[in-house]
PyMOL CGO cylinders between C-alpha atoms (Angstrom):
from pymol import cmd
from pymol.cgo import CYLINDER

trace = [
    CYLINDER, -25.64, 4.22, 15.55, -23.89, 7.23, 14.07, 0.3, 1, 1, 1, 1, 1, 1,
    CYLINDER, -23.89, 7.23, 14.07, -20.77, 8.68, 15.63, 0.3, 1, 1, 1, 1, 1, 1,
    CYLINDER, -20.77, 8.68, 15.63, -21.26, 11.80, 17.71, 0.3, 1, 1, 1, 1, 1, 1,
    CYLINDER, -21.26, 11.80, 17.71, -21.38, 14.76, 15.38, 0.3, 1, 1, 1, 1, 1, 1,
    CYLINDER, -21.38, 14.76, 15.38, -22.00, 12.64, 12.26, 0.3, 1, 1, 1, 1, 1, 1,
    CYLINDER, -22.00, 12.64, 12.26, -24.67, 14.60, 10.45, 0.3, 1, 1, 1, 1, 1, 1,
    CYLINDER, -24.67, 14.60, 10.45, -26.30, 13.65, 7.18, 0.3, 1, 1, 1, 1, 1, 1,
    CYLINDER, -26.30, 13.65, 7.18, -24.18, 16.31, 5.48, 0.3, 1, 1, 1, 1, 1, 1,
    CYLINDER, -24.18, 16.31, 5.48, -20.96, 14.84, 6.90, 0.3, 1, 1, 1, 1, 1, 1,
    CYLINDER, -20.96, 14.84, 6.90, -22.06, 11.33, 5.96, 0.3, 1, 1, 1, 1, 1, 1,
    CYLINDER, -22.06, 11.33, 5.96, -22.65, 12.47, 2.37, 0.3, 1, 1, 1, 1, 1, 1,
    CYLINDER, -22.65, 12.47, 2.37, -19.28, 14.27, 2.32, 0.3, 1, 1, 1, 1, 1, 1,
    CYLINDER, -19.28, 14.27, 2.32, -17.62, 11.09, 3.60, 0.3, 1, 1, 1, 1, 1, 1,
    CYLINDER, -17.62, 11.09, 3.60, -19.32, 9.08, 0.86, 0.3, 1, 1, 1, 1, 1, 1,
    CYLINDER, -19.32, 9.08, 0.86, -18.14, 11.53, -1.80, 0.3, 1, 1, 1, 1, 1, 1,
    CYLINDER, -18.14, 11.53, -1.80, -14.57, 11.40, -0.46, 0.3, 1, 1, 1, 1, 1, 1,
    CYLINDER, -14.57, 11.40, -0.46, -14.71, 7.59, -0.41, 0.3, 1, 1, 1, 1, 1, 1,
    CYLINDER, -14.71, 7.59, -0.41, -15.93, 7.57, -4.03, 0.3, 1, 1, 1, 1, 1, 1,
    CYLINDER, -15.93, 7.57, -4.03, -13.10, 9.95, -4.99, 0.3, 1, 1, 1, 1, 1, 1,
    CYLINDER, -13.10, 9.95, -4.99, -10.66, 7.63, -3.22, 0.3, 1, 1, 1, 1, 1, 1,
    CYLINDER, -10.66, 7.63, -3.22, -11.96, 4.72, -5.30, 0.3, 1, 1, 1, 1, 1, 1,
    CYLINDER, -11.96, 4.72, -5.30, -11.43, 6.73, -8.50, 0.3, 1, 1, 1, 1, 1, 1,
    CYLINDER, -11.43, 6.73, -8.50, -7.80, 7.33, -7.55, 0.3, 1, 1, 1, 1, 1, 1,
    CYLINDER, -7.80, 7.33, -7.55, -7.34, 3.66, -6.66, 0.3, 1, 1, 1, 1, 1, 1,
    CYLINDER, -7.34, 3.66, -6.66, -8.40, 2.78, -10.18, 0.3, 1, 1, 1, 1, 1, 1,
    CYLINDER, -8.40, 2.78, -10.18, -5.43, 4.86, -11.40, 0.3, 1, 1, 1, 1, 1, 1,
    CYLINDER, -5.43, 4.86, -11.40, -2.93, 2.77, -9.41, 0.3, 1, 1, 1, 1, 1, 1,
    CYLINDER, -2.93, 2.77, -9.41, -1.58, 1.24, -12.60, 0.3, 1, 1, 1, 1, 1, 1,
    CYLINDER, -1.58, 1.24, -12.60, -0.33, 4.67, -13.68, 0.3, 1, 1, 1, 1, 1, 1,
    CYLINDER, -0.33, 4.67, -13.68, 1.84, 5.37, -10.64, 0.3, 1, 1, 1, 1, 1, 1,
    CYLINDER, 1.84, 5.37, -10.64, 1.82, 4.79, -6.91, 0.3, 1, 1, 1, 1, 1, 1,
    CYLINDER, 1.82, 4.79, -6.91, 3.14, 8.37, -6.69, 0.3, 1, 1, 1, 1, 1, 1,
    CYLINDER, 3.14, 8.37, -6.69, -0.20, 9.62, -8.01, 0.3, 1, 1, 1, 1, 1, 1,
    CYLINDER, -0.20, 9.62, -8.01, -2.55, 7.22, -6.25, 0.3, 1, 1, 1, 1, 1, 1,
    CYLINDER, -2.55, 7.22, -6.25, -0.78, 7.18, -2.87, 0.3, 1, 1, 1, 1, 1, 1,
    CYLINDER, -0.78, 7.18, -2.87, -0.64, 10.94, -2.29, 0.3, 1, 1, 1, 1, 1, 1,
    CYLINDER, -0.64, 10.94, -2.29, -4.24, 11.40, -3.40, 0.3, 1, 1, 1, 1, 1, 1,
    CYLINDER, -4.24, 11.40, -3.40, -5.53, 8.63, -1.13, 0.3, 1, 1, 1, 1, 1, 1,
    CYLINDER, -5.53, 8.63, -1.13, -3.55, 10.07, 1.79, 0.3, 1, 1, 1, 1, 1, 1,
    CYLINDER, -3.55, 10.07, 1.79, -4.85, 13.57, 1.03, 0.3, 1, 1, 1, 1, 1, 1,
    CYLINDER, -4.85, 13.57, 1.03, -8.42, 12.22, 1.04, 0.3, 1, 1, 1, 1, 1, 1,
    CYLINDER, -8.42, 12.22, 1.04, -7.89, 10.49, 4.40, 0.3, 1, 1, 1, 1, 1, 1,
    CYLINDER, -7.89, 10.49, 4.40, -6.59, 13.73, 5.88, 0.3, 1, 1, 1, 1, 1, 1,
    CYLINDER, -6.59, 13.73, 5.88, -9.29, 15.93, 4.35, 0.3, 1, 1, 1, 1, 1, 1,
    CYLINDER, -9.29, 15.93, 4.35, -11.99, 13.54, 5.55, 0.3, 1, 1, 1, 1, 1, 1,
    CYLINDER, -11.99, 13.54, 5.55, -10.72, 13.84, 9.13, 0.3, 1, 1, 1, 1, 1, 1,
    CYLINDER, -10.72, 13.84, 9.13, -10.36, 17.61, 8.95, 0.3, 1, 1, 1, 1, 1, 1,
    CYLINDER, -10.36, 17.61, 8.95, -13.70, 18.32, 7.30, 0.3, 1, 1, 1, 1, 1, 1,
    CYLINDER, -13.70, 18.32, 7.30, -15.93, 15.62, 8.76, 0.3, 1, 1, 1, 1, 1, 1,
    CYLINDER, -15.93, 15.62, 8.76, -14.19, 14.33, 11.91, 0.3, 1, 1, 1, 1, 1, 1,
    CYLINDER, -14.19, 14.33, 11.91, -11.76, 11.59, 12.84, 0.3, 1, 1, 1, 1, 1, 1,
    CYLINDER, -11.76, 11.59, 12.84, -14.43, 8.92, 12.38, 0.3, 1, 1, 1, 1, 1, 1,
    CYLINDER, -14.43, 8.92, 12.38, -14.80, 9.88, 8.72, 0.3, 1, 1, 1, 1, 1, 1,
    CYLINDER, -14.80, 9.88, 8.72, -11.06, 9.59, 8.13, 0.3, 1, 1, 1, 1, 1, 1,
    CYLINDER, -11.06, 9.59, 8.13, -10.91, 6.27, 9.95, 0.3, 1, 1, 1, 1, 1, 1,
    CYLINDER, -10.91, 6.27, 9.95, -13.94, 4.94, 8.06, 0.3, 1, 1, 1, 1, 1, 1,
    CYLINDER, -13.94, 4.94, 8.06, -12.24, 5.67, 4.73, 0.3, 1, 1, 1, 1, 1, 1,
    CYLINDER, -12.24, 5.67, 4.73, -8.94, 4.33, 6.14, 0.3, 1, 1, 1, 1, 1, 1,
    CYLINDER, -8.94, 4.33, 6.14, -10.66, 1.00, 6.76, 0.3, 1, 1, 1, 1, 1, 1,
    CYLINDER, -10.66, 1.00, 6.76, -12.83, 0.80, 3.64, 0.3, 1, 1, 1, 1, 1, 1,
    CYLINDER, -12.83, 0.80, 3.64, -10.22, 2.01, 1.10, 0.3, 1, 1, 1, 1, 1, 1,
    CYLINDER, -10.22, 2.01, 1.10, -7.89, -1.02, 1.46, 0.3, 1, 1, 1, 1, 1, 1,
    CYLINDER, -7.89, -1.02, 1.46, -10.91, -3.32, 1.05, 0.3, 1, 1, 1, 1, 1, 1,
    CYLINDER, -10.91, -3.32, 1.05, -11.95, -1.62, -2.17, 0.3, 1, 1, 1, 1, 1, 1,
    CYLINDER, -11.95, -1.62, -2.17, -8.33, -1.65, -3.39, 0.3, 1, 1, 1, 1, 1, 1,
    CYLINDER, -8.33, -1.65, -3.39, -8.21, -5.39, -2.75, 0.3, 1, 1, 1, 1, 1, 1,
    CYLINDER, -8.21, -5.39, -2.75, -11.51, -5.98, -4.53, 0.3, 1, 1, 1, 1, 1, 1,
    CYLINDER, -11.51, -5.98, -4.53, -10.40, -4.10, -7.66, 0.3, 1, 1, 1, 1, 1, 1,
    CYLINDER, -10.40, -4.10, -7.66, -6.97, -5.76, -7.57, 0.3, 1, 1, 1, 1, 1, 1,
    CYLINDER, -6.97, -5.76, -7.57, -5.06, -2.51, -7.08, 0.3, 1, 1, 1, 1, 1, 1,
    CYLINDER, -5.06, -2.51, -7.08, -2.66, -4.10, -4.60, 0.3, 1, 1, 1, 1, 1, 1,
    CYLINDER, -2.66, -4.10, -4.60, -1.58, -7.62, -5.68, 0.3, 1, 1, 1, 1, 1, 1,
    CYLINDER, -1.58, -7.62, -5.68, 0.42, -8.23, -2.49, 0.3, 1, 1, 1, 1, 1, 1,
    CYLINDER, 0.42, -8.23, -2.49, -2.78, -7.88, -0.41, 0.3, 1, 1, 1, 1, 1, 1,
    CYLINDER, -2.78, -7.88, -0.41, -4.45, -10.53, -2.56, 0.3, 1, 1, 1, 1, 1, 1,
    CYLINDER, -4.45, -10.53, -2.56, -1.40, -12.78, -2.00, 0.3, 1, 1, 1, 1, 1, 1,
    CYLINDER, -1.40, -12.78, -2.00, -1.14, -11.99, 1.74, 0.3, 1, 1, 1, 1, 1, 1,
    CYLINDER, -1.14, -11.99, 1.74, -4.55, -10.92, 3.12, 0.3, 1, 1, 1, 1, 1, 1,
    CYLINDER, -4.55, -10.92, 3.12, -2.95, -10.38, 6.56, 0.3, 1, 1, 1, 1, 1, 1,
    CYLINDER, -2.95, -10.38, 6.56, -1.61, -7.11, 5.11, 0.3, 1, 1, 1, 1, 1, 1,
    CYLINDER, -1.61, -7.11, 5.11, -5.12, -5.69, 5.05, 0.3, 1, 1, 1, 1, 1, 1,
    CYLINDER, -5.12, -5.69, 5.05, -5.46, -4.77, 8.75, 0.3, 1, 1, 1, 1, 1, 1,
    CYLINDER, -5.46, -4.77, 8.75, -1.90, -3.40, 8.75, 0.3, 1, 1, 1, 1, 1, 1,
    CYLINDER, -1.90, -3.40, 8.75, -2.74, -1.03, 5.88, 0.3, 1, 1, 1, 1, 1, 1,
    CYLINDER, -2.74, -1.03, 5.88, -5.98, -0.04, 7.61, 0.3, 1, 1, 1, 1, 1, 1,
    CYLINDER, -5.98, -0.04, 7.61, -4.14, 0.85, 10.81, 0.3, 1, 1, 1, 1, 1, 1,
    CYLINDER, -4.14, 0.85, 10.81, -1.45, 2.77, 8.91, 0.3, 1, 1, 1, 1, 1, 1,
    CYLINDER, -1.45, 2.77, 8.91, -4.12, 4.77, 7.09, 0.3, 1, 1, 1, 1, 1, 1,
    CYLINDER, -4.12, 4.77, 7.09, -5.97, 5.41, 10.34, 0.3, 1, 1, 1, 1, 1, 1,
    CYLINDER, -5.97, 5.41, 10.34, -2.80, 6.80, 11.93, 0.3, 1, 1, 1, 1, 1, 1,
    CYLINDER, -2.80, 6.80, 11.93, -2.43, 9.58, 9.38, 0.3, 1, 1, 1, 1, 1, 1,
    CYLINDER, -2.43, 9.58, 9.38, -6.16, 10.38, 9.57, 0.3, 1, 1, 1, 1, 1, 1,
    CYLINDER, -6.16, 10.38, 9.57, -6.21, 10.54, 13.37, 0.3, 1, 1, 1, 1, 1, 1,
    CYLINDER, -6.21, 10.54, 13.37, -3.06, 12.66, 13.65, 0.3, 1, 1, 1, 1, 1, 1,
    CYLINDER, -3.06, 12.66, 13.65, -4.51, 15.13, 11.16, 0.3, 1, 1, 1, 1, 1, 1,
    CYLINDER, -4.51, 15.13, 11.16, -7.58, 15.40, 13.37, 0.3, 1, 1, 1, 1, 1, 1,
    CYLINDER, -7.58, 15.40, 13.37, -5.60, 15.66, 16.61, 0.3, 1, 1, 1, 1, 1, 1,
    CYLINDER, -5.60, 15.66, 16.61, -3.58, 18.61, 15.28, 0.3, 1, 1, 1, 1, 1, 1,
    CYLINDER, -3.58, 18.61, 15.28, -6.42, 20.21, 13.30, 0.3, 1, 1, 1, 1, 1, 1,
    CYLINDER, -6.42, 20.21, 13.30, -6.64, 23.33, 15.46, 0.3, 1, 1, 1, 1, 1, 1,
    CYLINDER, -6.64, 23.33, 15.46, -2.96, 23.93, 16.20, 0.3, 1, 1, 1, 1, 1, 1,
    CYLINDER, -2.96, 23.93, 16.20, 0.24, 22.98, 14.41, 0.3, 1, 1, 1, 1, 1, 1,
    CYLINDER, 0.24, 22.98, 14.41, -1.47, 21.02, 11.62, 0.3, 1, 1, 1, 1, 1, 1,
    CYLINDER, -1.47, 21.02, 11.62, 1.76, 20.71, 9.57, 0.3, 1, 1, 1, 1, 1, 1,
    CYLINDER, 1.76, 20.71, 9.57, 3.45, 19.09, 12.59, 0.3, 1, 1, 1, 1, 1, 1,
    CYLINDER, 3.45, 19.09, 12.59, 0.54, 16.67, 13.00, 0.3, 1, 1, 1, 1, 1, 1,
    CYLINDER, 0.54, 16.67, 13.00, 0.70, 15.78, 9.32, 0.3, 1, 1, 1, 1, 1, 1,
    CYLINDER, 0.70, 15.78, 9.32, 4.46, 15.18, 9.56, 0.3, 1, 1, 1, 1, 1, 1,
    CYLINDER, 4.46, 15.18, 9.56, 4.02, 12.99, 12.65, 0.3, 1, 1, 1, 1, 1, 1,
    CYLINDER, 4.02, 12.99, 12.65, 1.11, 11.11, 11.04, 0.3, 1, 1, 1, 1, 1, 1,
    CYLINDER, 1.11, 11.11, 11.04, 3.11, 10.52, 7.86, 0.3, 1, 1, 1, 1, 1, 1,
    CYLINDER, 3.11, 10.52, 7.86, 6.12, 9.22, 9.78, 0.3, 1, 1, 1, 1, 1, 1,
    CYLINDER, 6.12, 9.22, 9.78, 4.01, 7.02, 12.05, 0.3, 1, 1, 1, 1, 1, 1,
    CYLINDER, 4.01, 7.02, 12.05, 2.09, 5.58, 9.11, 0.3, 1, 1, 1, 1, 1, 1,
    CYLINDER, 2.09, 5.58, 9.11, 5.27, 4.78, 7.17, 0.3, 1, 1, 1, 1, 1, 1,
    CYLINDER, 5.27, 4.78, 7.17, 7.05, 3.47, 10.27, 0.3, 1, 1, 1, 1, 1, 1,
    CYLINDER, 7.05, 3.47, 10.27, 4.14, 1.27, 11.31, 0.3, 1, 1, 1, 1, 1, 1,
    CYLINDER, 4.14, 1.27, 11.31, 3.78, -0.17, 7.80, 0.3, 1, 1, 1, 1, 1, 1,
    CYLINDER, 3.78, -0.17, 7.80, 7.52, -0.73, 7.46, 0.3, 1, 1, 1, 1, 1, 1,
    CYLINDER, 7.52, -0.73, 7.46, 7.88, -2.52, 10.81, 0.3, 1, 1, 1, 1, 1, 1,
    CYLINDER, 7.88, -2.52, 10.81, 4.69, -4.54, 10.40, 0.3, 1, 1, 1, 1, 1, 1,
    CYLINDER, 4.69, -4.54, 10.40, 5.32, -5.66, 6.83, 0.3, 1, 1, 1, 1, 1, 1,
    CYLINDER, 5.32, -5.66, 6.83, 9.04, -6.37, 7.19, 0.3, 1, 1, 1, 1, 1, 1,
    CYLINDER, 9.04, -6.37, 7.19, 9.01, -8.00, 10.63, 0.3, 1, 1, 1, 1, 1, 1,
    CYLINDER, 9.01, -8.00, 10.63, 5.53, -9.47, 11.13, 0.3, 1, 1, 1, 1, 1, 1,
    CYLINDER, 5.53, -9.47, 11.13, 3.34, -9.91, 8.06, 0.3, 1, 1, 1, 1, 1, 1,
    CYLINDER, 3.34, -9.91, 8.06, 5.82, -11.23, 5.50, 0.3, 1, 1, 1, 1, 1, 1,
    CYLINDER, 5.82, -11.23, 5.50, 7.86, -13.41, 7.88, 0.3, 1, 1, 1, 1, 1, 1,
    CYLINDER, 7.86, -13.41, 7.88, 4.78, -15.04, 9.41, 0.3, 1, 1, 1, 1, 1, 1,
    CYLINDER, 4.78, -15.04, 9.41, 2.23, -14.96, 6.58, 0.3, 1, 1, 1, 1, 1, 1,
    CYLINDER, 2.23, -14.96, 6.58, 4.23, -14.51, 3.38, 0.3, 1, 1, 1, 1, 1, 1,
    CYLINDER, 4.23, -14.51, 3.38, 6.07, -17.83, 3.08, 0.3, 1, 1, 1, 1, 1, 1,
    CYLINDER, 6.07, -17.83, 3.08, 4.27, -18.74, -0.17, 0.3, 1, 1, 1, 1, 1, 1,
    CYLINDER, 4.27, -18.74, -0.17, 4.86, -15.35, -1.78, 0.3, 1, 1, 1, 1, 1, 1,
    CYLINDER, 4.86, -15.35, -1.78, 7.58, -15.19, -4.46, 0.3, 1, 1, 1, 1, 1, 1,
    CYLINDER, 7.58, -15.19, -4.46, 10.77, -13.39, -3.37, 0.3, 1, 1, 1, 1, 1, 1,
    CYLINDER, 10.77, -13.39, -3.37, 10.37, -10.75, -6.08, 0.3, 1, 1, 1, 1, 1, 1,
    CYLINDER, 10.37, -10.75, -6.08, 6.88, -9.83, -4.80, 0.3, 1, 1, 1, 1, 1, 1,
    CYLINDER, 6.88, -9.83, -4.80, 8.14, -9.76, -1.21, 0.3, 1, 1, 1, 1, 1, 1,
    CYLINDER, 8.14, -9.76, -1.21, 10.93, -7.35, -2.16, 0.3, 1, 1, 1, 1, 1, 1,
    CYLINDER, 10.93, -7.35, -2.16, 8.46, -5.13, -4.01, 0.3, 1, 1, 1, 1, 1, 1,
    CYLINDER, 8.46, -5.13, -4.01, 6.18, -5.13, -0.96, 0.3, 1, 1, 1, 1, 1, 1,
    CYLINDER, 6.18, -5.13, -0.96, 9.07, -4.23, 1.33, 0.3, 1, 1, 1, 1, 1, 1,
    CYLINDER, 9.07, -4.23, 1.33, 9.95, -1.29, -0.91, 0.3, 1, 1, 1, 1, 1, 1,
    CYLINDER, 9.95, -1.29, -0.91, 6.32, -0.17, -1.26, 0.3, 1, 1, 1, 1, 1, 1,
    CYLINDER, 6.32, -0.17, -1.26, 5.56, -0.35, 2.45, 0.3, 1, 1, 1, 1, 1, 1,
    CYLINDER, 5.56, -0.35, 2.45, 8.58, 1.61, 3.68, 0.3, 1, 1, 1, 1, 1, 1,
    CYLINDER, 8.58, 1.61, 3.68, 10.15, 4.66, 2.02, 0.3, 1, 1, 1, 1, 1, 1,
    CYLINDER, 10.15, 4.66, 2.02, 7.48, 4.82, -0.68, 0.3, 1, 1, 1, 1, 1, 1,
    CYLINDER, 7.48, 4.82, -0.68, 4.82, 5.15, 2.01, 0.3, 1, 1, 1, 1, 1, 1,
    CYLINDER, 4.82, 5.15, 2.01, 6.72, 7.99, 3.66, 0.3, 1, 1, 1, 1, 1, 1,
    CYLINDER, 6.72, 7.99, 3.66, 7.06, 9.82, 0.35, 0.3, 1, 1, 1, 1, 1, 1,
    CYLINDER, 7.06, 9.82, 0.35, 3.42, 9.36, -0.67, 0.3, 1, 1, 1, 1, 1, 1,
    CYLINDER, 3.42, 9.36, -0.67, 2.16, 10.27, 2.81, 0.3, 1, 1, 1, 1, 1, 1,
    CYLINDER, 2.16, 10.27, 2.81, 4.30, 13.43, 2.84, 0.3, 1, 1, 1, 1, 1, 1,
    CYLINDER, 4.30, 13.43, 2.84, 3.12, 14.47, -0.63, 0.3, 1, 1, 1, 1, 1, 1,
    CYLINDER, 3.12, 14.47, -0.63, -0.49, 13.71, 0.34, 0.3, 1, 1, 1, 1, 1, 1,
    CYLINDER, -0.49, 13.71, 0.34, -0.05, 15.78, 3.49, 0.3, 1, 1, 1, 1, 1, 1,
    CYLINDER, -0.05, 15.78, 3.49, 1.16, 18.77, 1.51, 0.3, 1, 1, 1, 1, 1, 1,
    CYLINDER, 1.16, 18.77, 1.51, -1.74, 18.44, -0.95, 0.3, 1, 1, 1, 1, 1, 1,
    CYLINDER, -1.74, 18.44, -0.95, -4.24, 18.14, 1.91, 0.3, 1, 1, 1, 1, 1, 1,
    CYLINDER, -4.24, 18.14, 1.91, -2.75, 21.11, 3.75, 0.3, 1, 1, 1, 1, 1, 1,
    CYLINDER, -2.75, 21.11, 3.75, -2.90, 23.28, 0.62, 0.3, 1, 1, 1, 1, 1, 1,
    CYLINDER, -2.90, 23.28, 0.62, -6.52, 22.29, -0.03, 0.3, 1, 1, 1, 1, 1, 1,
    CYLINDER, -6.52, 22.29, -0.03, -7.48, 22.58, 3.65, 0.3, 1, 1, 1, 1, 1, 1,
    CYLINDER, -7.48, 22.58, 3.65, -6.13, 26.13, 4.06, 0.3, 1, 1, 1, 1, 1, 1,
    CYLINDER, -6.13, 26.13, 4.06, -8.68, 27.22, 1.44, 0.3, 1, 1, 1, 1, 1, 1,
    CYLINDER, -8.68, 27.22, 1.44, -11.47, 24.74, 2.17, 0.3, 1, 1, 1, 1, 1, 1,
    CYLINDER, -11.47, 24.74, 2.17, -11.74, 25.50, 5.91, 0.3, 1, 1, 1, 1, 1, 1,
    CYLINDER, -11.74, 25.50, 5.91, -12.61, 29.13, 5.13, 0.3, 1, 1, 1, 1, 1, 1,
    CYLINDER, -12.61, 29.13, 5.13, -15.43, 27.98, 2.86, 0.3, 1, 1, 1, 1, 1, 1,
    CYLINDER, -15.43, 27.98, 2.86, -16.70, 25.42, 5.36, 0.3, 1, 1, 1, 1, 1, 1,
    CYLINDER, -16.70, 25.42, 5.36, -16.69, 28.08, 8.11, 0.3, 1, 1, 1, 1, 1, 1,
    CYLINDER, -16.69, 28.08, 8.11, -19.07, 30.22, 6.04, 0.3, 1, 1, 1, 1, 1, 1,
    CYLINDER, -19.07, 30.22, 6.04, -21.30, 27.19, 5.43, 0.3, 1, 1, 1, 1, 1, 1,
    CYLINDER, -21.30, 27.19, 5.43, -21.77, 26.40, 9.12, 0.3, 1, 1, 1, 1, 1, 1,
]
cmd.load_cgo(trace, "trace")
């Protein structure tokens, strides 16, 4: 059953955004500072243009596709990271949607901070201590760095990109309705 308000057009837009997300995940080897912001921008734009359910759908599917293509080696080593990443992604998508009509920049800032904070706390104090015992120390340290300040930086950059795109895109979408 489709979510309320999920039209065929929005479903197609969600699929296109998910495909675009996959393209950026394939570029992960270049830099996390390219891939991360673009994936975050896509999560935000999906929520703003199609609804929270679209952003959350991509938030859940994107980590699975990243794992399948091997874009995040720590997730292959510690699969328990997968739901944590999904929830972190969903946080930024939902906060974009919650603040879509008023104070969007504030919602994006809150969503970015909550995503980074949730990932940091979960990875440092739950996932790695309880599920990462067989992971080499070097990989654990890299994961701790990636899922803390790096997430805040990439979420903030992605938020700025999404806001810049959205300020122009919403005018176009309003004429399409």
